Every structure is written in C-alpha cells, then in structure tokens.
ROBA-426542 format. One line per 3 residues: number of its first residue (from 1); for each residue x, y, z of N, C-alpha, C. Coordinates in Angstrom, 1 decimal, decimal comma. Layout:
BEGIN
NUM = X/Y/Z/X/Y/Z/X/Y/Z | ...
END
This chain:
BEGIN
1 = 57,7/45,7/5,0/56,4/45,8/4,3/55,3/46,3/5,3 | 54,6/47,2/4,9/53,5/47,7/5,7/52,2/46,9/5,5 | 51,6/46,5/6,6/50,4/45,7/6,5/49,3/46,4/5,7
4 = 49,4/47,7/5,7/48,3/48,5/5,0/48,3/48,2/3,5 | 49,4/47,7/3,0/49,5/47,3/1,6/48,6/46,2/1,2 | 48,3/45,3/2,2/47,5/44,2/2,0/46,0/44,6/2,0
7 = 45,2/43,9/1,2/43,8/44,2/1,2/43,1/43,1/2,1 | 42,6/43,6/3,2/42,0/42,7/4,2/40,8/42,0/3,7 | 40,2/42,5/2,6/39,0/41,8/2,0/39,4/40,7/1,0
10 = 40,6/40,6/0,7/41,1/39,6/-0,3/42,2/38,7/0,3 | 42,1/38,4/1,6/43,0/37,5/2,2/42,8/36,0/1,8 | 43,8/35,2/1,6/43,5/33,8/1,3/42,9/33,2/2,5
13 = 41,9/32,4/2,3/41,2/31,7/3,4/42,0/30,6/4,0 | 42,8/30,0/3,2/43,6/28,8/3,6/45,0/28,9/3,1 | 46,0/29,1/3,9/47,4/29,2/3,5/48,0/27,9/4,0
16 = 48,8/27,3/3,1/49,6/26,1/3,5/51,0/26,4/3,2 | 51,9/25,9/4,1/53,3/26,2/3,9/54,2/24,9/4,0 | 55,1/24,7/3,0/56,1/23,7/3,1/57,3/24,3/3,7
19 = 57,6/24,0/5,0/58,6/24,7/5,7/60,0/24,0/5,5 | 60,8/24,5/4,6/62,0/23,8/4,1/63,2/24,7/4,4 | 64,3/24,0/4,8/65,6/24,7/4,9/66,2/24,8/6,2
22 = 65,7/24,1/7,2/66,2/24,1/8,6/67,7/23,6/8,6 | 67,9/22,5/7,9/69,3/21,9/7,9/70,3/22,8/7,2 | 69,9/23,3/6,0/70,8/24,2/5,3/71,1/25,5/6,1
25 = 70,1/26,0/6,8/70,3/27,2/7,6/71,3/26,9/8,7 | 71,2/25,7/9,3/72,2/25,4/10,3/73,6/25,2/9,8 | 73,7/24,6/8,6/74,9/24,4/7,9/75,6/25,7/7,6
28 = 74,8/26,7/7,1/75,3/28,0/6,8/75,8/28,7/8,0 | 75,2/28,4/9,1/75,6/29,1/10,4/76,7/28,3/11,1 | 77,1/27,2/10,5/78,1/26,4/11,1/77,6/25,7/12,4
31 = 76,3/25,4/12,4/75,7/24,8/13,6/75,2/23,4/13,3 | 74,9/22,7/14,4/74,3/21,3/14,3/72,9/21,5/13,7 | 72,4/20,4/13,0/71,1/20,4/12,4/70,0/20,7/13,4
34 = 70,1/20,2/14,6/69,1/20,5/15,6/68,9/21,9/15,9 | 70,0/22,7/15,8/69,8/24,2/16,0/69,0/24,8/14,9 | 69,1/24,2/13,7/68,2/24,7/12,6/66,8/24,4/12,8
37 = 66,5/23,2/13,4/65,1/22,8/13,7/64,6/23,7/14,8 | 65,4/24,0/15,8/65,0/24,9/16,9/64,7/26,3/16,4 | 65,5/26,8/15,4/65,2/28,1/14,8/64,0/28,0/14,0
40 = 63,7/26,8/13,3/62,5/26,7/12,5/61,3/26,7/13,4 | 61,4/26,1/14,6/60,3/26,2/15,6/59,9/27,6/15,9 | 60,9/28,4/16,1/60,7/29,8/16,4/60,0/30,5/15,2
43 = 60,4/30,2/14,0/59,8/30,7/12,8/58,3/30,3/12,7 | 58,0/29,1/13,2/56,6/28,6/13,2/55,8/29,6/14,1 | 56,3/29,8/15,3/55,6/30,7/16,2/55,3/32,0/15,6
46 = 56,4/32,7/15,0/56,2/34,0/14,4/55,2/34,0/13,3 | 55,2/33,0/12,5/54,3/32,9/11,3/52,9/32,6/11,8 | 52,7/31,8/12,7/51,3/31,5/13,2/50,7/32,7/13,8
49 = 51,5/33,4/14,7/51,0/34,6/15,3/50,7/35,7/14,3 | 51,6/35,8/13,2/51,3/36,8/12,2/50,1/36,5/11,4 | 49,8/35,2/11,1/48,6/34,8/10,4/47,4/35,1/11,2
52 = 47,5/34,9/12,5/46,4/35,1/13,4/46,1/36,6/13,5 | 47,1/37,4/13,5/47,0/38,9/13,5/46,3/39,4/12,2 | 46,6/38,8/11,1/46,1/39,2/9,8/44,6/38,7/9,7
55 = 44,3/37,7/10,4/42,9/37,1/10,3/42,8/36,0/9,3 | 43,9/35,3/9,0/43,9/34,1/8,2/43,1/33,0/8,9 | 42,1/32,5/8,2/41,2/31,5/8,9/41,9/30,1/9,1
58 = 42,6/29,7/8,1/43,2/28,4/8,1/44,7/28,4/7,7 | 45,5/27,8/8,5/47,0/27,7/8,2/47,4/26,3/8,5 | 47,9/25,7/7,4/48,4/24,3/7,5/49,9/24,2/7,2
61 = 50,6/23,6/8,2/52,1/23,6/8,1/52,5/22,1/7,9 | 53,4/21,9/6,9/54,0/20,6/6,7/55,1/20,4/7,6 | 54,8/19,8/8,8/55,8/19,6/9,8/56,6/18,4/9,8
64 = 56,0/17,3/9,3/56,8/16,0/9,2/56,1/15,1/8,2 | 56,8/14,7/7,2/56,2/13,9/6,1/56,4/12,4/6,4 | 55,7/11,6/5,7/55,9/10,2/5,8/57,3/9,8/5,3
67 = 57,8/10,6/4,4/59,2/10,3/3,9/60,3/10,7/5,0 | 59,9/11,6/5,9/60,9/12,0/6,9/61,2/10,9/7,9 | 60,4/9,8/7,9/60,8/8,7/8,8/62,0/8,0/8,3
70 = 62,4/8,2/7,1/63,7/7,6/6,6/64,9/8,3/7,0 | 64,8/9,4/7,7/66,0/10,2/8,2/66,7/9,4/9,3 | 67,9/9,7/9,6/68,6/9,0/10,7/67,8/9,0/11,9
73 = 67,8/7,9/12,6/66,9/7,7/13,8/67,2/8,7/14,9 | 68,4/9,1/15,0/68,7/10,2/16,1/68,0/11,5/15,7 | 68,0/11,8/14,4/67,4/13,1/14,0/65,9/13,0/14,2
76 = 65,3/11,9/13,9/63,8/11,7/14,0/63,4/11,8/15,5 | 64,2/11,1/16,4/64,0/11,2/17,8/64,1/12,6/18,3 | 65,1/13,3/17,9/65,3/14,7/18,3/64,1/15,6/17,8
79 = 63,6/15,4/16,6/62,5/16,1/16,1/61,2/15,9/16,9 | 61,0/14,6/17,2/59,8/14,3/18,0/59,9/14,9/19,4 | 61,0/14,9/20,0/61,2/15,6/21,3/61,0/17,1/21,2
82 = 61,5/17,7/20,1/61,3/19,1/19,9/59,8/19,4/19,7 | 59,1/18,5/19,0/57,6/18,7/18,8/56,9/18,7/20,1 | 57,2/17,8/21,0/56,6/17,7/22,3/56,8/19,0/23,1
85 = 58,1/19,5/23,1/58,4/20,7/23,9/57,7/21,9/23,3 | 57,7/22,0/22,0/57,0/23,1/21,3/55,5/23,2/21,6 | 54,9/22,0/21,6/53,4/22,0/21,9/53,2/22,5/23,3
88 = 54,0/22,0/24,3/53,8/22,4/25,7/54,1/23,9/25,8 | 55,1/24,4/25,2/55,5/25,8/25,3/54,5/26,7/24,7 | 53,9/26,3/23,5/53,1/27,2/22,8/51,6/27,2/23,1
91 = 51,2/26,3/24,0/49,8/26,2/24,4/49,2/27,5/24,9 | 50,0/28,1/25,8/49,5/29,4/26,4/49,4/30,5/25,3 | 50,4/30,5/24,4/50,4/31,5/23,3/49,2/31,3/22,4
94 = 48,9/30,0/22,1/47,8/29,7/21,2/46,5/30,2/21,9 | 46,4/30,0/23,2/45,2/30,4/23,9/45,0/31,9/23,9 | 46,2/32,6/24,1/46,1/34,1/24,1/45,8/34,6/22,7
97 = 46,2/33,9/21,6/45,9/34,4/20,3/44,7/33,8/19,7 | 43,9/33,0/20,5/42,6/32,4/20,0/42,9/31,5/18,9 | 44,0/30,7/18,9/44,3/29,8/17,9/43,8/28,4/18,2
100 = 43,2/27,7/17,3/42,8/26,3/17,5/43,7/25,4/16,7 | 44,1/24,3/17,4/45,1/23,4/16,8/44,4/22,2/16,3 | 44,8/21,7/15,2/44,4/20,4/14,6/45,6/19,7/14,0
103 = 45,4/18,4/13,6/46,5/17,7/13,0/46,0/16,7/12,0 | 46,7/16,5/10,9/46,4/15,5/9,9/47,6/14,6/9,6 | 47,3/13,4/9,1/48,3/12,5/8,7/48,1/11,2/9,3
106 = 49,1/10,3/9,2/49,0/9,0/9,8/49,5/9,1/11,3 | 48,6/9,8/12,1/49,0/10,2/13,4/49,3/9,0/14,4 | 48,8/7,8/14,0/49,0/6,6/14,8/50,5/6,2/14,7
109 = 51,2/6,7/13,7/52,6/6,3/13,6/53,5/7,1/14,5 | 53,0/8,2/15,1/53,8/9,1/16,0/54,0/8,4/17,3 | 55,1/8,7/18,0/55,3/8,1/19,3/54,2/8,4/20,2
112 = 53,9/7,5/21,2/52,7/7,7/22,1/52,8/9,1/22,8 | 54,0/9,4/23,2/54,2/10,7/24,0/53,8/11,9/23,1 | 54,1/11,8/21,8/53,7/12,9/20,9/52,2/12,9/20,8
115 = 51,6/11,7/20,6/50,2/11,7/20,4/49,4/12,2/21,6 | 49,9/11,9/22,8/49,3/12,4/24,0/49,3/13,9/24,1 | 50,5/14,5/23,9/50,7/15,9/24,0/49,9/16,6/22,9
118 = 49,9/16,1/21,7/49,1/16,6/20,6/47,6/16,7/20,9 | 47,1/15,5/21,4/45,7/15,4/21,7/45,3/16,4/22,8 | 46,2/16,6/23,8/45,9/17,5/24,9/45,8/18,9/24,4
121 = 46,7/19,3/23,6/46,7/20,7/23,1/45,5/20,9/22,2 | 45,2/19,9/21,3/44,0/20,0/20,5/42,7/20,2/21,3 | 42,6/19,4/22,4/41,5/19,4/23,3/41,4/20,8/24,0
124 = 42,5/21,3/24,5/42,5/22,6/25,2/42,2/23,8/24,3 | 42,4/23,7/23,0/42,2/24,8/22,1/41,0/24,7/21,3 | 40,2/23,6/21,5/39,1/23,3/20,6/38,0/24,4/20,5
127 = 37,9/25,2/21,5/36,9/26,2/21,6/37,3/27,5/21,1 | 38,6/27,6/20,7/39,2/28,9/20,2/38,6/29,1/18,8 | 38,3/30,4/18,5/37,6/30,7/17,3/38,4/31,5/16,2
130 = 39,7/31,7/16,5/40,5/32,4/15,6/41,1/31,5/14,5 | 42,4/31,7/14,1/43,0/30,9/13,1/43,0/29,4/13,5 | 42,7/28,6/12,5/42,7/27,1/12,7/44,1/26,7/12,2
133 = 45,0/26,3/13,1/46,3/25,9/12,7/46,3/24,3/12,6 | 46,7/23,8/11,5/46,7/22,4/11,3/48,2/22,0/11,1 | 48,6/21,0/11,8/50,0/20,4/11,6/49,9/19,1/10,8
136 = 50,6/19,1/9,7/50,6/17,9/8,9/51,8/17,0/9,5 | 51,5/15,9/10,1/52,5/15,1/10,8/52,4/13,7/10,3 | 53,5/13,1/10,0/53,5/11,8/9,4/52,5/11,8/8,2
139 = 52,6/12,9/7,4/51,6/13,1/6,4/52,2/12,9/5,0 | 51,4/12,2/4,1/51,8/12,1/2,7/50,5/12,1/1,9 | 50,4/12,9/0,9/49,2/13,1/0,1/48,8/11,8/-0,6
142 = 49,8/11,0/-1,1/49,4/9,8/-1,8/48,8/8,8/-0,8 | 49,4/8,7/0,4/48,8/7,8/1,4/47,4/8,3/1,8 | 47,2/9,6/1,9/45,9/10,1/2,2/44,8/9,7/1,1
145 = 45,2/9,9/-0,1/44,3/9,6/-1,2/44,1/8,1/-1,3 | 45,1/7,3/-1,1/45,0/5,8/-1,1/44,0/5,4/0,0 | 44,1/5,9/1,2/43,2/5,6/2,3/41,7/6,0/1,9
148 = 41,6/7,1/1,3/40,3/7,6/0,9/39,6/6,6/-0,1 | 40,4/6,2/-1,1/40,0/5,2/-2,1/39,6/3,9/-1,4 | 40,3/3,4/-0,5/40,0/2,2/0,2/38,7/2,3/1,0
151 = 38,6/3,4/1,7/37,3/3,6/2,5/36,1/3,7/1,6 | 36,2/4,5/0,5/35,1/4,6/-0,4/34,7/3,3/-1,0 | 35,8/2,5/-1,4/35,6/1,2/-2,1/34,8/0,3/-1,1
154 = 35,2/0,3/0,1/34,6/-0,6/1,1/33,1/-0,2/1,3 | 32,8/1,1/1,3/31,4/1,6/1,4/30,6/1,2/0,2 | 31,2/1,3/-1,0/30,5/0,9/-2,2/30,2/-0,6/-2,1
157 = 31,2/-1,4/-1,7/31,1/-2,9/-1,6/30,0/-3,3/-0,6 | 29,8/-2,5/0,4/28,8/-2,8/1,5/27,5/-2,0/1,2 | 27,4/-1,5/0,0/26,1/-0,8/-0,4/25,8/0,4/0,5
160 = 26,8/1,1/1,0/26,6/2,3/1,8/26,6/3,5/0,9 | 27,5/3,4/-0,2/27,6/4,5/-1,1/27,3/3,9/-2,5 | 26,4/4,4/-3,3/26,2/4,0/-4,7/27,4/4,5/-5,5
163 = 28,0/3,6/-6,3/29,2/4,0/-7,1/28,9/5,3/-7,9 | 27,7/5,4/-8,5/27,4/6,6/-9,3/27,3/7,9/-8,6 | 27,2/7,8/-7,2/27,1/9,0/-6,4/28,5/9,6/-6,0
166 = 29,5/8,9/-6,4/30,9/9,4/-6,0/31,2/10,6/-6,8 | 31,5/11,7/-6,1/31,9/13,0/-6,7/32,9/13,6/-5,8 | 33,3/14,9/-6,1/34,3/15,6/-5,3/33,9/15,7/-3,8
169 = 32,7/15,9/-3,6/32,2/16,1/-2,2/32,4/14,8/-1,4 | 32,1/13,7/-2,0/32,3/12,4/-1,4/33,8/12,1/-1,1 | 34,6/12,4/-2,1/36,0/12,2/-1,9/36,6/13,1/-0,8
172 = 36,1/14,4/-0,8/36,6/15,3/0,3/36,3/14,8/1,7 | 35,1/14,2/1,8/34,7/13,7/3,1/35,5/12,6/3,6 | 36,3/12,0/2,8/37,1/10,8/3,2/38,6/11,2/3,2
175 = 38,9/12,5/3,1/40,3/12,9/3,2/40,6/13,4/4,6 | 41,9/13,4/5,0/42,2/13,9/6,3/41,7/15,3/6,5 | 41,6/16,1/5,4/41,3/17,5/5,5/39,8/17,8/5,3
178 = 39,0/16,8/5,7/37,5/16,9/5,4/36,9/18,1/6,0 | 37,5/18,7/7,1/36,9/19,9/7,7/37,6/21,2/7,3 | 38,4/21,1/6,3/39,2/22,3/5,8/38,8/22,6/4,4
181 = 38,8/23,9/4,1/38,5/24,3/2,7/39,8/24,1/1,8 | 39,6/24,1/0,5/40,8/23,9/-0,4/41,8/25,0/-0,1 | 43,0/24,7/-0,4/44,1/25,7/-0,2/44,1/26,8/-1,2
184 = 44,2/28,0/-0,8/44,2/29,2/-1,7/45,7/29,6/-2,0 | 46,5/29,5/-1,1/47,9/29,9/-1,3/48,9/28,9/-0,7 | 49,8/28,3/-1,5/50,8/27,4/-1,0/52,1/28,1/-1,1
187 = 52,8/28,1/0,0/54,1/28,7/0,1/55,2/27,6/0,4 | 56,3/27,7/-0,3/57,4/26,9/0,0/58,7/27,7/0,1 | 59,4/27,4/1,1/60,7/28,2/1,4/61,9/27,4/0,9
190 = 63,0/28,0/0,9/64,4/27,4/0,6/64,8/27,3/-0,8 | 64,0/27,8/-1,7/64,3/27,8/-3,1/64,0/26,6/-3,9 | 63,5/25,5/-3,2/63,1/24,3/-3,9/61,7/24,6/-4,6
193 = 61,5/24,1/-5,8/60,3/24,3/-6,5/59,6/23,0/-6,8 | 59,0/22,4/-5,8/58,3/21,2/-5,9/57,3/21,1/-4,8 | 56,3/20,2/-4,9/55,2/20,0/-4,0/55,5/19,0/-2,9
196 = 56,4/18,0/-3,2/56,8/17,0/-2,2/55,7/16,3/-1,5 | 54,7/15,9/-2,3/53,6/15,0/-1,7/52,8/15,7/-0,7 | 52,5/16,9/-0,8/51,8/17,7/0,2/50,5/18,2/-0,4
199 = 49,3/17,8/0,2/48,0/18,3/-0,2/47,7/18,3/-1,7 | 48,1/17,2/-2,4/47,9/17,1/-3,8/46,5/17,4/-4,3 | 45,5/16,9/-3,6/44,1/17,1/-4,0/43,7/18,5/-3,7
202 = 44,1/19,0/-2,5/43,6/20,2/-2,0/44,2/21,5/-2,6 | 45,3/21,3/-3,4/45,9/22,5/-4,0/45,6/22,6/-5,5 | 44,5/22,0/-5,9/44,2/21,9/-7,3/44,2/23,3/-8,0
205 = 43,6/24,3/-7,2/43,6/25,7/-7,7/44,3/26,7/-6,9 | 45,2/26,2/-6,1/46,0/27,1/-5,2/47,0/27,9/-6,0 | 47,3/29,1/-5,5/48,3/29,9/-6,0/49,6/29,4/-5,4
208 = 50,7/29,2/-6,2/51,9/28,7/-5,6/52,9/29,9/-5,5 | 53,6/29,9/-4,3/54,6/31,0/-4,1/55,9/30,3/-3,5 | 57,0/30,5/-4,3/58,2/30,0/-3,9/59,2/31,1/-3,5
211 = 59,9/30,9/-2,4/60,9/31,9/-2,0/62,2/31,2/-1,6 | 63,3/31,9/-1,9/64,7/31,4/-1,6/65,0/31,4/-0,1 | 64,2/32,1/0,7/64,4/32,2/2,1/64,4/30,8/2,7
214 = 65,4/30,6/3,6/65,3/29,3/4,4/64,3/29,5/5,5 | 63,6/28,4/5,9/62,5/28,5/6,8/62,8/29,3/8,1 | 64,0/29,1/8,8/64,2/29,8/10,0/64,3/31,4/9,8
217 = 64,5/31,8/8,5/64,5/33,2/8,2/63,1/33,8/7,9 | 62,1/32,9/7,7/60,8/33,4/7,4/60,1/34,1/8,5 | 59,5/35,2/8,3/59,0/36,0/9,4/57,7/36,7/8,9
220 = 57,2/37,6/9,7/56,0/38,3/9,4/56,0/39,1/8,1 | 57,2/39,7/7,8/57,3/40,4/6,5/57,3/39,4/5,3 | 57,9/38,3/5,5/57,9/37,2/4,5/56,5/36,8/4,2
223 = 55,7/36,6/5,2/54,3/36,2/5,0/53,5/37,3/4,3 | 53,7/38,5/4,7/53,0/39,6/4,0/53,4/39,7/2,5 | 54,6/39,4/2,2/55,1/39,5/0,8/54,4/38,4/0,0
226 = 54,3/37,2/0,6/53,7/36,1/-0,1/52,2/36,4/-0,4 | 51,5/37,0/0,6/50,1/37,3/0,5/49,9/38,4/-0,5 | 50,8/39,4/-0,5/50,7/40,5/-1,5/50,8/40,0/-2,9
229 = 51,7/39,0/-3,1/51,9/38,4/-4,4/50,6/37,7/-4,8 | 50,0/37,0/-3,8/48,7/36,3/-4,1/47,6/37,3/-4,5 | 47,6/38,4/-3,8/46,5/39,4/-4,1/46,7/40,1/-5,4
232 = 47,9/40,0/-6,0/48,1/40,6/-7,3/47,8/39,7/-8,5 | 47,4/38,5/-8,1/47,1/37,5/-9,2/45,6/37,4/-9,5 | 45,3/37,0/-10,7/43,9/36,8/-11,1/43,6/35,3/-11,0
235 = 42,6/35,0/-10,1/42,2/33,6/-9,9/41,0/33,3/-10,8 | 41,2/32,5/-11,8/40,1/32,4/-12,8/39,4/31,0/-12,7 | 40,0/30,0/-12,0/39,3/28,7/-11,8/38,7/28,2/-13,2
238 = 39,5/28,3/-14,2/39,1/27,8/-15,5/38,4/28,8/-16,4 | 38,0/29,9/-15,9/37,2/30,9/-16,6/38,2/31,8/-17,3 | 37,7/32,7/-18,2/38,5/33,7/-18,8/38,5/35,0/-18,0
241 = 39,4/35,9/-18,3/39,4/37,2/-17,6/38,1/37,9/-17,8 | 37,6/37,8/-19,1/36,4/38,6/-19,4/35,2/38,1/-18,6 | 35,2/36,8/-18,4/34,0/36,2/-17,6/34,0/36,8/-16,2
244 = 35,2/37,0/-15,6/35,3/37,4/-14,3/34,9/38,9/-14,1 | 35,0/39,7/-15,2/34,6/41,1/-15,1/33,2/41,3/-15,7
END
C-alpha cells in the first residue's frame, strides 16, 4: 500500500492496539511460545516507527494485561525479561525517532527490575516531541475505573469535590490515561473480535478495526490498511450525516 493513499490531514490522533497472536504464530511455525513473543517485539518496533513516520500523535499498546498474570509463571518471567531487554534495546531508536515513552496500569505490580528500566526510559525520552508511545502494562480497564471511583469517592467524602460537579472531565482526570486524548482507532490482531478489558472508557467513540493477521505479521502496510479503513468511515458522534455536512 502506498502511503500517498492516506490523507495526512485525517490521521487518527490516538491509535490503540490489542497485540494478539504471538503464541499462535509460534505454534504455526512449530516454535516455542517465546519465539512468538520475540517476533511480536519486532512487530512492535516496526509499528511504532511506522506510526512515528506517519505523524500519529499517540500510540497505546496493550502489552500485558492484569489477566496475563494468570499465565504459567515461567512464561510471565520470560515476558518480563523480554520487556526489560526490549526497553534497553529500543531506547536509542526511540531517541532517533523522537518518540516519548509512557506507561499505564498497575505498574507497582511489575517486578522491580522492570519498573526501574521502564522509569529510566520514560525519563530519558520525556523531552521528545514526536509520537507518544504508551505501554499498557499490568493493565485492566475495570481496575482502572474502580480505582477512579474510589479516588473520586474519597475526595467527595473529604469535601474536595462536590458530588454535583462530577462529570466526564472529573472522571478523565482520575484515569491512568488522564494525559491522553480518547482513542480514535482501536486495532486488534489475530481474528479475535473482542475488547478484552482494554480502555473501556476511552474507546467510547473509537472506530474498531479487526484483522486476522497474527501480531508478529503486523507491519507498516498493515497499519496503513487499518488507517485507510478508518479514513473511509463517517464519524458522527451521535449526530446524523446531514448534520455533519
């Protein structure tokens, strides 16, 4: 696909991706699951750099969910090690591509080694002004919303926030994504057609794009195809087509 087919004036401001299919990719290749995760890490690099090249302002990747902690301990340990290696390896590339890193989720649940590496890369890229890459780690949307409700309730109880003032803006300020705009385009790979507890509040008006491609096969052309599909849609936000014109 030629990038010229895309309208640079109608790019989604915030793209979120559920990266699914590493294990199935490895199985199809007759390889161990870790090889699928390694190939998935390479797909992350390609996708992030493609998004940066296009000028996508925000890219959020579902890297590890709260439910993923239920996986076999050996696989979780391997994934955490791969995350540390990837952060170290990609720091230079992120700097070269002007990419700023952030993270959302119950980050305190991550191993200390992961937290330290993550914080270091976030610190070293904080002044970059290009694509803002956010990794959702130990993330679950229901947990995010629950924590927001608890925090707001405590502030109401302590007379910090009047209950009648609670609106979408107040709620947004108490979510992990308080510094991010709503999602415009949500992509999920591997043929699964579900949201899997990802950014449930933030995707209220997102365009959804599902592809049968397994995540390690996702590349620059795949991203362009998803964005082209997005640009062909009419985003009405509750209005009629006539109102938009």
